[in-house]
Structures are given as structure tokens and as C-alpha cells.
N, CA, C and O atoms as a GROMACS GRO file, in nm:
protein
  384
    1MET      N    1  -4.094  -5.984  -0.564
    1MET     CA    2  -3.982  -5.975  -0.485
    1MET      C    3  -3.995  -5.855  -0.404
    1MET      O    4  -4.024  -5.743  -0.445
    2ALA      N    5  -3.967  -5.897  -0.264
    2ALA     CA    6  -3.995  -5.790  -0.165
    2ALA      C    7  -3.854  -5.699  -0.141
    2ALA      O    8  -3.741  -5.745  -0.157
    3PHE      N    9  -3.881  -5.583  -0.106
    3PHE     CA   10  -3.786  -5.469  -0.120
    3PHE      C   11  -3.729  -5.445   0.054
    3PHE      O   12  -3.811  -5.440   0.146
    4GLU      N   13  -3.591  -5.432   0.076
    4GLU     CA   14  -3.561  -5.358   0.216
    4GLU      C   15  -3.584  -5.224   0.197
    4GLU      O   16  -3.527  -5.158   0.110
    5VAL      N   17  -3.681  -5.172   0.289
    5VAL     CA   18  -3.700  -5.041   0.288
    5VAL      C   19  -3.606  -4.957   0.393
    5VAL      O   20  -3.617  -4.986   0.512
    6GLU      N   21  -3.510  -4.848   0.350
    6GLU     CA   22  -3.459  -4.764   0.456
    6GLU      C   23  -3.506  -4.637   0.468
    6GLU      O   24  -3.528  -4.575   0.363
    7ILE      N   25  -3.527  -4.583   0.575
    7ILE     CA   26  -3.581  -4.459   0.600
    7ILE      C   27  -3.466  -4.363   0.659
    7ILE      O   28  -3.397  -4.398   0.754
    8THR      N   29  -3.452  -4.235   0.592
    8THR     CA   30  -3.350  -4.126   0.620
    8THR      C   31  -3.398  -4.078   0.751
    8THR      O   32  -3.513  -4.099   0.789
    9GLU      N   33  -3.314  -4.014   0.820
    9GLU     CA   34  -3.330  -3.926   0.940
    9GLU      C   35  -3.449  -3.835   0.928
    9GLU      O   36  -3.530  -3.833   1.021
   10THR      N   37  -3.465  -3.772   0.838
   10THR     CA   38  -3.558  -3.682   0.807
   10THR      C   39  -3.710  -3.739   0.816
   10THR      O   40  -3.802  -3.707   0.892
   11ALA      N   41  -3.704  -3.830   0.718
   11ALA     CA   42  -3.816  -3.903   0.727
   11ALA      C   43  -3.892  -3.974   0.849
   11ALA      O   44  -4.012  -3.972   0.877
   12ALA      N   45  -3.769  -4.048   0.923
   12ALA     CA   46  -3.813  -4.100   1.051
   12ALA      C   47  -3.836  -4.021   1.168
   12ALA      O   48  -3.904  -4.060   1.264
   13SER      N   49  -3.778  -3.907   1.160
   13SER     CA   50  -3.821  -3.801   1.265
   13SER      C   51  -3.987  -3.768   1.223
   13SER      O   52  -4.081  -3.776   1.301
   14ARG      N   53  -3.993  -3.730   1.087
   14ARG     CA   54  -4.141  -3.697   1.067
   14ARG      C   55  -4.245  -3.799   1.104
   14ARG      O   56  -4.348  -3.761   1.160
   15ILE      N   57  -4.223  -3.923   1.078
   15ILE     CA   58  -4.313  -4.019   1.104
   15ILE      C   59  -4.310  -4.054   1.270
   15ILE      O   60  -4.402  -4.113   1.326
   16ASP      N   61  -4.204  -4.013   1.330
   16ASP     CA   62  -4.226  -4.037   1.481
   16ASP      C   63  -4.320  -3.926   1.522
   16ASP      O   64  -4.419  -3.952   1.590
   17ASP      N   65  -4.288  -3.783   1.476
   17ASP     CA   66  -4.346  -3.697   1.541
   17ASP      C   67  -4.521  -3.733   1.484
   17ASP      O   68  -4.611  -3.709   1.564
   18LEU      N   69  -4.550  -3.779   1.370
   18LEU     CA   70  -4.682  -3.817   1.342
   18LEU      C   71  -4.732  -3.903   1.404
   18LEU      O   72  -4.855  -3.909   1.401
   19ARG      N   73  -4.656  -4.001   1.482
   19ARG     CA   74  -4.719  -4.104   1.562
   19ARG      C   75  -4.755  -4.044   1.685
   19ARG      O   76  -4.835  -4.105   1.757
   20LYS      N   77  -4.704  -3.925   1.725
   20LYS     CA   78  -4.734  -3.859   1.874
   20LYS      C   79  -4.869  -3.766   1.830
   20LYS      O   80  -4.960  -3.741   1.909
   21ARG      N   81  -4.866  -3.730   1.721
   21ARG     CA   82  -4.967  -3.617   1.679
   21ARG      C   83  -5.101  -3.647   1.617
   21ARG      O   84  -5.204  -3.582   1.639
   22ASP      N   85  -5.088  -3.772   1.520
   22ASP     CA   86  -5.190  -3.811   1.466
   22ASP      C   87  -5.210  -3.938   1.420
   22ASP      O   88  -5.202  -3.961   1.299
   23GLN      N   89  -5.241  -4.045   1.521
   23GLN     CA   90  -5.251  -4.171   1.494
   23GLN      C   91  -5.290  -4.215   1.385
   23GLN      O   92  -5.223  -4.303   1.330
   24ARG      N   93  -5.408  -4.166   1.327
   24ARG     CA   94  -5.498  -4.210   1.215
   24ARG      C   95  -5.393  -4.204   1.091
   24ARG      O   96  -5.363  -4.306   1.029
   25ARG      N   97  -5.337  -4.071   1.058
   25ARG     CA   98  -5.253  -4.074   0.967
   25ARG      C   99  -5.109  -4.138   0.974
   25ARG      O  100  -5.047  -4.162   0.870
   26HIS      N  101  -5.055  -4.170   1.109
   26HIS     CA  102  -4.931  -4.249   1.124
   26HIS      C  103  -4.981  -4.385   1.083
   26HIS      O  104  -4.899  -4.448   1.016
   27LYS      N  105  -5.088  -4.443   1.104
   27LYS     CA  106  -5.123  -4.585   1.062
   27LYS      C  107  -5.125  -4.590   0.904
   27LYS      O  108  -5.077  -4.690   0.851
   28LYS      N  109  -5.173  -4.501   0.832
   28LYS     CA  110  -5.168  -4.481   0.692
   28LYS      C  111  -5.040  -4.500   0.632
   28LYS      O  112  -5.029  -4.573   0.534
   29VAL      N  113  -4.921  -4.428   0.692
   29VAL     CA  114  -4.793  -4.408   0.640
   29VAL      C  115  -4.745  -4.554   0.675
   29VAL      O  116  -4.673  -4.613   0.594
   30VAL      N  117  -4.783  -4.615   0.792
   30VAL     CA  118  -4.738  -4.752   0.819
   30VAL      C  119  -4.773  -4.869   0.701
   30VAL      O  120  -4.700  -4.955   0.653
   31LYS      N  121  -4.896  -4.840   0.677
   31LYS     CA  122  -4.947  -4.926   0.557
   31LYS      C  123  -4.909  -4.900   0.437
   31LYS      O  124  -4.908  -4.989   0.352
   32THR      N  125  -4.869  -4.763   0.408
   32THR     CA  126  -4.783  -4.738   0.279
   32THR      C  127  -4.657  -4.788   0.276
   32THR      O  128  -4.608  -4.815   0.167
   33LEU      N  129  -4.575  -4.809   0.406
   33LEU     CA  130  -4.458  -4.851   0.376
   33LEU      C  131  -4.450  -5.000   0.365
   33LEU      O  132  -4.356  -5.056   0.307
   34GLY      N  133  -4.563  -5.071   0.429
   34GLY     CA  134  -4.560  -5.195   0.392
   34GLY      C  135  -4.612  -5.235   0.236
   34GLY      O  136  -4.561  -5.327   0.171
   35PHE      N  137  -4.697  -5.170   0.197
   35PHE     CA  138  -4.712  -5.177   0.051
   35PHE      C  139  -4.568  -5.137  -0.034
   35PHE      O  140  -4.535  -5.201  -0.134
   36LEU      N  141  -4.513  -5.061   0.001
   36LEU     CA  142  -4.392  -5.022  -0.087
   36LEU      C  143  -4.289  -5.135  -0.066
   36LEU      O  144  -4.219  -5.155  -0.166
   37GLU      N  145  -4.264  -5.210   0.038
   37GLU     CA  146  -4.167  -5.297   0.090
   37GLU      C  147  -4.221  -5.415  -0.005
   37GLU      O  148  -4.134  -5.474  -0.069
   38GLN      N  149  -4.335  -5.451  -0.019
   38GLN     CA  150  -4.377  -5.546  -0.108
   38GLN      C  151  -4.382  -5.543  -0.244
   38GLN      O  152  -4.344  -5.639  -0.311
   39ASP      N  153  -4.436  -5.417  -0.304
   39ASP     CA  154  -4.441  -5.380  -0.430
   39ASP      C  155  -4.458  -5.227  -0.462
   39ASP      O  156  -4.566  -5.168  -0.459
   40PRO      N  157  -4.328  -5.167  -0.494
   40PRO     CA  158  -4.353  -5.031  -0.515
   40PRO      C  159  -4.437  -4.964  -0.625
   40PRO      O  160  -4.449  -4.843  -0.643
   41HIS      N  161  -4.488  -5.059  -0.690
   41HIS     CA  162  -4.582  -5.013  -0.802
   41HIS      C  163  -4.711  -5.061  -0.783
   41HIS      O  164  -4.791  -5.059  -0.876
   42HIS      N  165  -4.744  -5.109  -0.658
   42HIS     CA  166  -4.871  -5.140  -0.605
   42HIS      C  167  -4.996  -5.031  -0.648
   42HIS      O  168  -4.997  -4.916  -0.606
   43PRO      N  169  -5.076  -5.074  -0.715
   43PRO     CA  170  -5.180  -4.968  -0.765
   43PRO      C  171  -5.246  -4.890  -0.661
   43PRO      O  172  -5.302  -4.785  -0.693
   44GLY      N  173  -5.247  -4.928  -0.545
   44GLY     CA  174  -5.297  -4.809  -0.456
   44GLY      C  175  -5.179  -4.726  -0.404
   44GLY      O  176  -5.204  -4.636  -0.324
   45LEU      N  177  -5.071  -4.746  -0.438
   45LEU     CA  178  -4.967  -4.645  -0.415
   45LEU      C  179  -4.959  -4.536  -0.499
   45LEU      O  180  -4.910  -4.430  -0.462
   46ALA      N  181  -5.022  -4.563  -0.652
   46ALA     CA  182  -4.993  -4.469  -0.763
   46ALA      C  183  -4.860  -4.407  -0.765
   46ALA      O  184  -4.845  -4.286  -0.785
   47SER      N  185  -4.764  -4.488  -0.743
   47SER     CA  186  -4.606  -4.449  -0.762
   47SER      C  187  -4.579  -4.365  -0.883
   47SER      O  188  -4.636  -4.393  -0.988
   48HIS      N  189  -4.516  -4.290  -0.877
   48HIS     CA  190  -4.480  -4.216  -1.025
   48HIS      C  191  -4.343  -4.115  -1.000
   48HIS      O  192  -4.315  -4.064  -0.891
   49ARG      N  193  -4.282  -4.102  -1.098
   49ARG     CA  194  -4.156  -4.032  -1.095
   49ARG      C  195  -4.191  -3.883  -1.040
   49ARG      O  196  -4.282  -3.816  -1.089
   50TYR      N  197  -4.127  -3.849  -0.955
   50TYR     CA  198  -4.124  -3.686  -0.914
   50TYR      C  199  -4.042  -3.630  -0.967
   50TYR      O  200  -3.931  -3.617  -0.915
   51GLU      N  201  -4.075  -3.577  -1.097
   51GLU     CA  202  -3.971  -3.492  -1.195
   51GLU      C  203  -3.894  -3.376  -1.136
   51GLU      O  204  -3.776  -3.355  -1.163
   52THR      N  205  -3.961  -3.307  -1.060
   52THR     CA  206  -3.881  -3.191  -1.014
   52THR      C  207  -3.801  -3.213  -0.900
   52THR      O  208  -3.772  -3.114  -0.833
   53LEU      N  209  -3.752  -3.339  -0.859
   53LEU     CA  210  -3.658  -3.363  -0.771
   53LEU      C  211  -3.574  -3.502  -0.767
   53LEU      O  212  -3.628  -3.612  -0.760
   54ASP      N  213  -3.435  -3.480  -0.772
   54ASP     CA  214  -3.382  -3.617  -0.792
   54ASP      C  215  -3.298  -3.608  -0.662
   54ASP      O  216  -3.299  -3.505  -0.594
   55SER      N  217  -3.221  -3.724  -0.626
   55SER     CA  218  -3.154  -3.735  -0.520
   55SER      C  219  -3.018  -3.678  -0.524
   55SER      O  220  -2.970  -3.653  -0.635
   56ARG      N  221  -2.945  -3.653  -0.413
   56ARG     CA  222  -2.824  -3.571  -0.416
   56ARG      C  223  -2.696  -3.659  -0.543
   56ARG      O  224  -2.609  -3.604  -0.610
   57HIS      N  225  -2.730  -3.800  -0.538
   57HIS     CA  226  -2.647  -3.862  -0.601
   57HIS      C  227  -2.709  -3.903  -0.754
   57HIS      O  228  -2.655  -3.984  -0.830
   58GLY      N  229  -2.820  -3.838  -0.779
   58GLY     CA  230  -2.856  -3.859  -0.909
   58GLY      C  231  -2.964  -3.962  -0.943
   58GLY      O  232  -3.006  -3.995  -1.054
   59GLU      N  233  -2.998  -4.004  -0.824
   59GLU     CA  234  -3.118  -4.138  -0.819
   59GLU      C  235  -3.252  -4.066  -0.850
   59GLU      O  236  -3.285  -3.961  -0.794
   60LYS      N  237  -3.325  -4.128  -0.941
   60LYS     CA  238  -3.463  -4.082  -0.970
   60LYS      C  239  -3.561  -4.115  -0.842
   60LYS      O  240  -3.590  -4.221  -0.787
   61VAL      N  241  -3.601  -3.980  -0.818
   61VAL     CA  242  -3.696  -3.987  -0.680
   61VAL      C  243  -3.853  -4.018  -0.752
   61VAL      O  244  -3.893  -3.969  -0.858
   62TRP      N  245  -3.914  -4.096  -0.676
   62TRP     CA  246  -4.042  -4.147  -0.680
   62TRP      C  247  -4.157  -4.104  -0.569
   62TRP      O  248  -4.123  -4.099  -0.451
   63GLU      N  249  -4.285  -4.074  -0.603
   63GLU     CA  250  -4.365  -4.036  -0.504
   63GLU      C  251  -4.474  -4.134  -0.492
   63GLU      O  252  -4.515  -4.190  -0.593
   64SER      N  253  -4.520  -4.157  -0.383
   64SER     CA  254  -4.634  -4.264  -0.356
   64SER      C  255  -4.725  -4.202  -0.283
   64SER      O  256  -4.686  -4.110  -0.211
   65TYR      N  257  -4.844  -4.232  -0.283
   65TYR     CA  258  -4.962  -4.180  -0.210
   65TYR      C  259  -4.975  -4.269  -0.060
   65TYR      O  260  -4.966  -4.391  -0.042
   66VAL      N  261  -4.994  -4.184   0.017
   66VAL     CA  262  -5.033  -4.209   0.150
   66VAL      C  263  -5.175  -4.189   0.173
   66VAL      O  264  -5.246  -4.269   0.234
   67GLU      N  265  -5.211  -4.088   0.128
   67GLU     CA  266  -5.374  -4.045   0.088
   67GLU      C  267  -5.398  -4.000  -0.034
   67GLU      O  268  -5.309  -3.970  -0.113
   68ASN      N  269  -5.528  -3.991  -0.060
   68ASN     CA  270  -5.594  -3.942  -0.192
   68ASN      C  271  -5.703  -3.894  -0.173
   68ASN      O  272  -5.770  -3.943  -0.081
   69ARG      N  273  -5.752  -3.796  -0.244
   69ARG     CA  274  -5.858  -3.722  -0.232
   69ARG      C  275  -5.898  -3.640  -0.128
   69ARG      O  276  -6.018  -3.621  -0.110
   70THR      N  277  -5.802  -3.580  -0.047
   70THR     CA  278  -5.792  -3.537   0.050
   70THR      C  279  -5.724  -3.428   0.072
   70THR      O  280  -5.610  -3.421   0.026
   71PRO      N  281  -5.786  -3.303   0.157
   71PRO     CA  282  -5.681  -3.173   0.162
   71PRO      C  283  -5.560  -3.205   0.203
   71PRO      O  284  -5.547  -3.290   0.291
   72SER      N  285  -5.446  -3.141   0.145
   72SER     CA  286  -5.311  -3.158   0.199
   72SER      C  287  -5.277  -3.338   0.206
   72SER      O  288  -5.225  -3.395   0.301
   73ALA      N  289  -5.311  -3.382   0.113
   73ALA     CA  290  -5.290  -3.542   0.093
   73ALA      C  291  -5.142  -3.586   0.118
   73ALA      O  292  -5.051  -3.528   0.060
   74TRP      N  293  -5.122  -3.679   0.197
   74TRP     CA  294  -4.966  -3.696   0.245
   74TRP      C  295  -4.925  -3.786   0.142
   74TRP      O  296  -5.011  -3.854   0.086
   75ARG      N  297  -4.776  -3.796   0.102
   75ARG     CA  298  -4.720  -3.860   0.007
   75ARG      C  299  -4.572  -3.900   0.090
   75ARG      O  300  -4.526  -3.852   0.194
   76LEU      N  301  -4.523  -4.001   0.006
   76LEU     CA  302  -4.408  -4.045   0.041
   76LEU      C  303  -4.296  -4.038  -0.062
   76LEU      O  304  -4.314  -4.100  -0.167
   77TRP      N  305  -4.195  -3.979  -0.048
   77TRP     CA  306  -4.074  -3.979  -0.151
   77TRP      C  307  -3.965  -4.050  -0.142
   77TRP      O  308  -3.896  -4.044  -0.040
   78TRP      N  309  -3.934  -4.126  -0.246
   78TRP     CA  310  -3.822  -4.260  -0.225
   78TRP      C  311  -3.738  -4.274  -0.350
   78TRP      O  312  -3.767  -4.223  -0.458
   79PHE      N  313  -3.624  -4.354  -0.324
   79PHE     CA  314  -3.544  -4.376  -0.453
   79PHE      C  315  -3.520  -4.534  -0.443
   79PHE      O  316  -3.538  -4.595  -0.338
   80PHE      N  317  -3.482  -4.588  -0.553
   80PHE     CA  318  -3.454  -4.717  -0.563
   80PHE      C  319  -3.289  -4.717  -0.502
   80PHE      O  320  -3.202  -4.645  -0.551
   81GLY      N  321  -3.267  -4.803  -0.398
   81GLY     CA  322  -3.134  -4.813  -0.366
   81GLY      C  323  -3.090  -4.776  -0.223
   81GLY      O  324  -3.183  -4.775  -0.142
   82PRO      N  325  -2.977  -4.746  -0.178
   82PRO     CA  326  -2.850  -4.791  -0.241
   82PRO      C  327  -2.837  -4.957  -0.249
   82PRO      O  328  -2.869  -5.034  -0.159
   83GLY      N  329  -2.797  -4.982  -0.343
   83GLY     CA  330  -2.783  -5.153  -0.382
   83GLY      C  331  -2.907  -5.192  -0.415
   83GLY      O  332  -3.011  -5.128  -0.395
   84GLU      N  333  -2.892  -5.330  -0.479
   84GLU     CA  334  -3.013  -5.413  -0.533
   84GLU      C  335  -3.114  -5.428  -0.414
   84GLU      O  336  -3.078  -5.434  -0.296
   85GLY      N  337  -3.241  -5.434  -0.457
   85GLY     CA  338  -3.341  -5.474  -0.344
   85GLY      C  339  -3.363  -5.377  -0.239
   85GLY      O  340  -3.422  -5.406  -0.135
   86LYS      N  341  -3.313  -5.256  -0.265
   86LYS     CA  342  -3.331  -5.177  -0.150
   86LYS      C  343  -3.431  -5.044  -0.182
   86LYS      O  344  -3.429  -5.007  -0.300
   87ILE      N  345  -3.495  -4.988  -0.115
   87ILE     CA  346  -3.567  -4.852  -0.144
   87ILE      C  347  -3.518  -4.762  -0.013
   87ILE      O  348  -3.510  -4.800   0.104
   88THR      N  349  -3.488  -4.628  -0.066
   88THR     CA  350  -3.463  -4.541   0.046
   88THR      C  351  -3.587  -4.433   0.040
   88THR      O  352  -3.630  -4.379  -0.062
   89VAL      N  353  -3.639  -4.413   0.188
   89VAL     CA  354  -3.756  -4.321   0.181
   89VAL      C  355  -3.699  -4.183   0.219
   89VAL      O  356  -3.633  -4.172   0.322
   90VAL      N  357  -3.717  -4.096   0.155
   90VAL     CA  358  -3.636  -3.965   0.152
   90VAL      C  359  -3.731  -3.862   0.260
   90VAL      O  360  -3.686  -3.777   0.336
   91ASP      N  361  -3.855  -3.895   0.244
   91ASP     CA  362  -3.938  -3.770   0.321
   91ASP      C  363  -4.082  -3.821   0.310
   91ASP      O  364  -4.120  -3.897   0.222
   92VAL      N  365  -4.151  -3.776   0.400
   92VAL     CA  366  -4.293  -3.792   0.416
   92VAL      C  367  -4.381  -3.680   0.456
   92VAL      O  368  -4.349  -3.626   0.562
   93GLY      N  369  -4.487  -3.632   0.393
   93GLY     CA  370  -4.544  -3.525   0.429
   93GLY      C  371  -4.657  -3.477   0.331
   93GLY      O  372  -4.671  -3.530   0.221
   94PRO      N  373  -4.730  -3.383   0.370
   94PRO     CA  374  -4.834  -3.322   0.246
   94PRO      C  375  -4.795  -3.295   0.122
   94PRO      O  376  -4.693  -3.228   0.110
   95HIS      N  377  -4.847  -3.329   0.035
   95HIS     CA  378  -4.822  -3.315  -0.110
   95HIS      C  379  -4.793  -3.138  -0.108
   95HIS      O  380  -4.857  -3.068  -0.030
   96PRO      N  381  -4.719  -3.096  -0.174
   96PRO     CA  382  -4.671  -2.970  -0.190
   96PRO      C  383  -4.760  -2.898  -0.279
   96PRO      O  384  -4.737  -2.780  -0.308
   0.00000   0.00000   0.00000
């Protein structure tokens, strides 16, 4: 089952800024969004619950890898919804 991926203004702004500053990393983010759309539990994403953060409305927030084994590796933070078959990307950036 493919998901419809929605991106918050915050995440969209970061992705757009990344497109202008770092094409290599931007390409990785776009690839990660594609995997997320097809299967949020794709092994390459290493998706796992981000326990320290939940959305404003109580949804469980997940973290997926954009990069791995690199300093300040980038991640996507997202939740299921709103509604069936949708995923909302809350933010994208370096792992805290």
C-alpha cells in the first residue's frame, strides 16, 4: 500500500533551502521521501518511534534515516495521518 505524503511548511522550507545549498543531501531527502511513500517500514529507512516527541494532537512521531554513519546524519520526522493512508512529514534535518 502506497501512502500519500504531506509535508508541513517547516519541512518544505528546509527541503527547499537544502535544494539551494546542498544538492547531494537534497537528492537523499527526495529518495527517502520516495521510500517513505512506498513503505514507511522499508529497511533502508530504519524507521523507529521517536519517543521524546509526539505531535500536537497526540500522534506518535517516527524518525527515519536520510543518512547513516555520517557526522550530523540527516533524519525525517513524521507521523501517520491525518486520515487513512496518509503520512505527514513534520521536519527534516540533522540528528540531534
